[in-house]
Phi, psi and omega in degrees: 000316180296315181297317180298315181293321176296316178301313180298319179292318182293326181263004180058042176263160174076212185285138177265160178293140184296307179214147180300134177284153175294151183303325180297321179294322179291323177296318178297315179298320179296317178301318179291323178296319177296319178295321178296317179297313182296328181265007180059036176267077188286333178295318176291322178294327179296334177269316188286314187294314176298322178295323178293319179292315178298315179296321178296321177293317180298321180287319183288336177281341181274354180197174181246041182280128181294331177296322179292320177294321179295318178296317179293322177298318178293326177294315177294328177295318176296320176298319178298315179301319181292318181292323174298316180299324182269006178059041176257081190292318183298311177293326178299317178297318182294314180296318180296322177296320178293321176302312182302311181297313182292319181293322178292320179292332178273348182075024181269092185292330179292321178292324177297316179295317178296323177298318179298322178295317180294321176298320178295321177296314179299318180295319179295318178295330179280353178087011183259353186290318182298316180296316180296319182298321184279331188261330189240352187273155174299157184306324180298315179292321178301316179296321179295319180293324182279331183213076186296341182256010181295139180293144176091349181289334182253031175296163184304314181293316180296314183295324179298318179293322183290314187285350177290336182248116183303321182293323177294317177296324178295323178299321178292313184296333183266002179069044180310128178091352181251000000 
């Protein structure tokens, strides 16, 4: 039920929101949705999260406010986390792509970094992370993927280079190759 409702909200299928909710109401709804996710109240989340995505789209189309884009990006990020948890990879990729676009337009670097982490998780679940780590990554990341516990990999200089790029940090955080 949650996946179906999320899909419908993401693709703008089914019933549309009657009128855009005020931004304050969406912020409150988002806070409650995060609490529902954290407490595993998926029945409540199945109602709240699609409504939040629809409301966020209605609000973001009526203006070019970066706060509205940031809220919608965070809503899609929560949806991505839920879809990853439910092993719905196709919708997860779509939601993560929307997070990336919205977070970049809002200038929300933390959401962009979290999106990179979720994309790495999706890639690992799809079986492509090990191959990507070995064929396309810089040598430092390749070494981390092949031997995450090797001494010296997390030296100050090496770690500084890695953490500058969210996708590289995401490769480390998801246990790429293991």
